[in-house]
C-alpha positions in Angstrom: -8.0 -82.6 5.4 -5.2 -80.2 3.0 -5.2 -78.4 6.9 -3.9 -82.0 8.3 -1.5 -83.4 6.4 2.3 -81.6 6.3 3.4 -79.5 3.8 5.8 -82.4 2.3 2.8 -84.5 2.0 0.2 -81.9 0.3 3.7 -82.4 -2.6 3.6 -85.4 -3.5 0.2 -86.0 -3.2 -0.2 -82.7 -5.9 2.7 -84.6 -8.0 0.5 -87.8 -7.9 -2.6 -86.4 -9.1 -0.8 -84.2 -11.5 -1.9 -85.2 -15.2 0.0 -86.3 -17.8 2.5 -83.8 -19.4 2.0 -81.1 -16.7 5.6 -80.9 -15.7 6.3 -79.8 -19.6 4.0 -76.4 -19.0 5.7 -74.1 -16.4 2.2 -72.1 -15.7 0.3 -75.5 -14.6 0.2 -76.9 -11.1 -2.0 -78.1 -8.3 -5.5 -76.1 -8.5 -4.3 -73.9 -10.6 -1.2 -72.3 -8.7 2.0 -70.5 -10.1 5.3 -73.6 -9.7 9.3 -72.0 -9.9 11.0 -75.0 -10.9 8.3 -77.7 -9.8 7.7 -76.0 -5.7 5.3 -74.6 -5.1 4.4 -70.5 -4.5 3.3 -68.9 -1.9 0.9 -66.7 -4.1 -2.7 -66.7 -3.4 -4.5 -69.6 -6.3 -7.3 -66.7 -6.4 -6.4 -64.2 -9.1 -8.9 -61.6 -7.9 -6.0 -60.6 -5.4 -3.4 -60.0 -8.3 -4.5 -56.4 -7.9 -4.1 -55.9 -3.9 -0.5 -57.6 -4.2 0.4 -54.8 -6.9 -0.8 -52.0 -4.6 1.8 -53.3 -1.7 4.5 -52.6 -3.9 5.7 -48.9 -4.1 8.3 -47.7 -6.4 10.9 -45.7 -4.9 13.6 -43.9 -6.8 16.6 -44.5 -5.5 19.2 -41.5 -5.8 21.8 -42.2 -8.4 24.8 -42.7 -6.8 26.7 -42.4 -10.3 25.8 -38.5 -11.1 26.0 -37.8 -7.5 29.4 -38.5 -7.8 30.0 -36.3 -10.4 28.2 -33.5 -9.5 29.7 -30.1 -8.0 29.8 -30.0 -4.2 26.7 -28.3 -2.7 28.3 -25.1 -1.5 29.4 -24.4 -4.8 25.9 -24.1 -6.6 24.0 -20.8 -7.1 20.4 -20.5 -5.3 18.7 -21.3 -8.9 20.3 -24.3 -9.1 19.6 -25.7 -5.5 16.5 -24.2 -5.8 15.6 -26.4 -9.3 17.1 -29.6 -7.7 14.7 -28.9 -4.6 11.7 -28.6 -7.0 12.7 -31.6 -9.3 12.5 -34.3 -5.7 9.3 -32.3 -4.4 11.5 -31.1 -1.5 10.4 -27.7 0.7 12.6 -25.0 0.8 14.3 -25.4 4.6 13.5 -22.7 7.1 15.9 -20.3 8.1 16.2 -19.6 12.4 17.6 -16.1 12.3 18.3 -15.3 15.9 18.0 -11.7 16.9 20.7 -10.4 19.2 19.3 -8.6 22.6 20.6 -5.4 23.6 20.1 -5.2 27.4 22.1 -1.8 27.1 18.5 0.2 27.1 15.3 0.0 28.0 12.5 0.0 25.4 9.7 2.3 27.2 10.0 5.1 29.0 9.7 4.6 33.1 6.4 6.8 33.8 6.5 9.2 31.3 6.2 13.0 31.8 2.7 15.0 31.7 3.4 18.5 31.0 1.0 21.1 31.9 -1.5 22.1 28.8 -0.2 25.7 27.5 3.2 25.6 28.3 5.3 27.9 27.3 2.6 29.8 26.4 1.1 30.9 29.8 3.2 33.6 32.0 4.7 32.4 35.7 2.4 35.1 37.2 -0.7 32.9 35.8 -3.2 31.0 38.4 -3.0 28.0 36.1 1.1 28.2 36.2 1.2 29.0 39.8 -1.6 25.7 40.8 0.8 23.7 38.5 3.8 24.5 40.3 2.9 23.7 43.6 1.2 20.2 42.9 4.5 19.7 41.3 6.5 20.2 44.6 4.1 18.1 46.4 4.8 15.2 43.9 8.0 15.9 44.2 8.8 13.6 46.9 9.0 10.6 44.3 11.1 12.4 42.6 13.6 12.6 45.4 13.2 9.1 46.3 14.7 8.0 42.6 17.3 11.0 42.5 18.8 9.5 46.3 19.4 6.1 44.1 20.6 8.6 41.5 23.5 9.8 43.7 24.6 6.3 45.0 26.5 6.0 41.5 27.5 9.7 40.5 27.9 12.9 41.2 24.5 14.2 39.7 23.5 18.2 40.0 20.8 19.0 38.3 21.4 22.4 36.8 25.2 21.0 35.3 23.1 18.2 33.9 20.7 19.8 32.3 23.4 22.1 29.8 24.8 18.7 29.4 22.0 17.5 27.9 20.9 20.5 25.7 24.5 20.1 24.3 23.8 16.5 23.4 20.5 16.9 22.0 21.5 20.0 20.2 25.0 17.7 18.9 22.4 14.5 17.5 19.8 17.3 15.7 22.6 19.0 13.7 24.0 15.2 13.2 20.6 14.3 11.1 21.7 16.3 8.4 23.8 13.2 6.8 22.9 10.0 8.9 24.8 7.6 6.9 27.9 9.7 7.5 27.2 10.4 11.1 25.9 7.1 12.0 28.7 6.3 14.0 28.3 9.4 16.7 24.5 9.3 16.4 24.7 5.6 18.0 26.7 7.3 21.0 24.3 10.2 21.4 21.0 8.2 21.1 20.2 4.8 22.4 18.8 1.9 20.2 15.2 3.0 20.9 15.2 5.9 20.0 17.6 5.7 16.9 15.5 4.8 14.6 12.7 7.0 15.5 14.9 10.1 14.6 16.2 8.9 11.7 13.1 7.2 10.2 12.2 8.8 6.7 15.2 10.7 6.2 16.9 8.2 4.3 16.0 10.3 0.9 15.5 13.7 2.3 17.9 16.8 3.3 17.0 18.4 7.0 18.6 22.2 8.3 18.1 22.6 11.5 19.9 25.5 13.5 19.5 26.4 17.2 18.8 30.2 17.6 18.7 30.7 21.0 17.6 29.4 24.3 14.4 31.1 25.6 14.4 29.4 28.9 17.5 27.8 31.0 17.3 24.1 30.5 15.7 22.4 33.9 15.2 18.4 35.3 11.9 18.0 35.8 11.7 14.2 36.4 14.0 11.8 37.8 13.1 8.2 37.1 15.1 5.0 38.0 14.2 1.0 37.3 15.7 -1.9 37.6 15.8 -5.2 34.5 16.2 -8.0 35.3 18.2 -8.1 38.5 18.3 -6.0 41.5 21.6 -5.1 40.6 21.1 -4.2 37.1 19.5 -0.3 37.7 18.7 2.2 34.4 17.7 5.6 35.1 15.8 7.9 33.0 15.8 11.7 33.3 13.2 14.6 31.7 14.7 17.7 30.5 12.4 20.6 29.7 13.9 22.5 26.7 12.5 26.0 25.7 14.5 27.3 22.9 13.8 28.9 19.3 15.2 26.9 16.0 14.9 26.6 12.4 13.7 23.8 10.5 13.7 22.7 7.2 13.2 19.6 5.5 14.1 19.0 1.5 12.9 16.3 -1.0 15.2 14.2 -3.2 15.0 17.0 -5.6 15.7 19.6 -3.3 12.3 20.9 -3.3 11.0 22.2 0.6 8.6 20.2 2.2 8.5 21.2 5.5 9.5 24.3 7.9 11.3 27.1 7.1 15.3 28.4 5.8 14.8 31.2 7.2 12.1 31.7 9.9 13.2 30.6 13.7 10.4 29.1 16.1 9.6 28.8 19.8 9.7 25.1 20.6 9.2 23.4 24.1 10.6 20.0 24.2 10.7 17.0 26.9 13.3 14.8 26.0 14.2 12.0 28.1 17.8 11.3 29.0 19.0 7.9 29.6 22.2 5.8 31.1 22.7 2.3 32.6 24.3 3.3 36.0 24.8 0.1 37.1 27.7 0.4 34.2 30.9 1.8 34.9 30.9 2.7 31.5 27.1 4.2 31.0 26.8 7.4 29.7 23.7 9.5 29.0 22.0 8.8 25.7 18.6 10.6 24.1 15.9 7.7 24.6 12.8 9.4 23.3 10.2 12.4 23.5 7.5 13.6 25.3 4.6 14.4 23.3 1.4 15.8 24.9 -2.0 14.5 23.7 -3.0 17.8 23.8 -0.5 19.4 21.3 -1.6 20.4 17.8 -0.9 18.4 14.9 2.2 19.1 12.5 1.6 20.5 9.5 1.4 17.9 6.1 5.0 17.3 4.3 4.7 18.6 0.9 5.2 16.1 -1.4 6.5 16.1 -5.1 4.7 13.7 -7.5 5.2 12.7 -10.7 3.7 14.9 -13.4 0.6 12.4 -15.0 1.3 11.3 -18.8 -2.2 12.1 -20.5 -3.3 11.5 -23.5 -3.0 14.1 -26.4 -6.5 16.4 -27.4 -7.8 15.9 -30.5 -7.2 18.5 -33.2 -9.4 21.8 -33.5 -12.2 21.6 -36.6 -11.1 23.3 -39.2 -13.2 26.7 -40.2 -14.9 25.2 -43.0 -16.4 22.2 -40.6 -18.2 25.2 -38.5 -19.6 27.2 -41.1 -21.5 24.0 -42.5 -22.1 23.0 -39.0 -23.8 26.3 -38.3 -25.7 26.0 -41.7 -27.4 22.7 -40.7 -28.6 23.8 -37.0 -29.9 27.1 -39.0 -31.8 24.7 -41.1 -33.2 22.7 -38.5 -34.2 25.7 -36.9 -36.4 26.9 -39.5 -37.9 23.9 -40.1 -38.9 23.0 -36.5 -40.5 27.2 -36.9 -43.0 26.0 -39.7 -43.8 22.8 -38.4 -45.0 24.6 -35.1 -47.0 27.3 -37.4 -48.7 25.3 -39.5 -50.2 23.2 -36.2 -51.4 26.2 -35.4 -53.2 26.8 -38.1 -55.3 23.8 -38.2 -56.5 23.8 -34.4 -58.8 25.7 -33.0 -58.7 29.3 -31.4 -61.0 30.1 -28.5 -61.8 33.4 -27.8 -61.2 34.7 -24.2 -63.6 36.9 -22.9 
């Protein structure tokens, strides 16, 4: 019947059936309901739902607007203050998106690396292996000629003149490695972005002394390759130059001790240096792009590193001569006791006559 009777009638019925003095008690109502100023409440009469009603309410920490106005702006806060504030509020540090610049003035690899013949620089020109290698390279030279024709469309390229120019660039770049911090700008003009970190790696705290003694064989071009990037108009060219020279190389550590090489002894070296140029760019220049190290090459000598002298604990003091004398006496007494015991054992044991 309670579902059929409207709300107004139910209110009248509750007021009529309310016991005497019920209006004087604020928490007493019809069927255990709590009223406020004589009106029925929307809460359920059953007390077991009180816990669930409590869980529906979430306490939210609102920002303290008065304190925020008095605080200094975020730009003037130190990193420690921002960290402590975020840690107090339970916030994670924001992610830093750092976009690296894209460099298209050079390639990142060596196009079709040249494969030197095993034993190059040690064999005679009249040996059978040298002659066979020369003939095979003449047959394969048609591929380089095709790329060479494409290169000559952009500039007047002469192999003999370019080989001399490449040797001058390599010589200047090697001499500038003695002080990489002072000559950094000039090195970027002579070396590509790929070869620069490879050349200066490990030289931050070292001193490098390099000197060109003489040229054993004239420099010559052994391979020419061209490659496009992104579009067909964006063209790069790589030329491999063979250099056979005598050099002096010495590397010192930060304490001035010799780590590698010899400052007086020149050594013969055969190098295959790759020069690269952005030929489609009018302001492009020839720069060192890398060096080809053959697989059959013997490993280099390891660097002589400088280590810190370890600190050992002091040795215990040596024994005095009187202690040594007492130890000798004790040892002699023990030896005599052992010998006497063996003799007694021999006397007490039966002897067997040997025939």
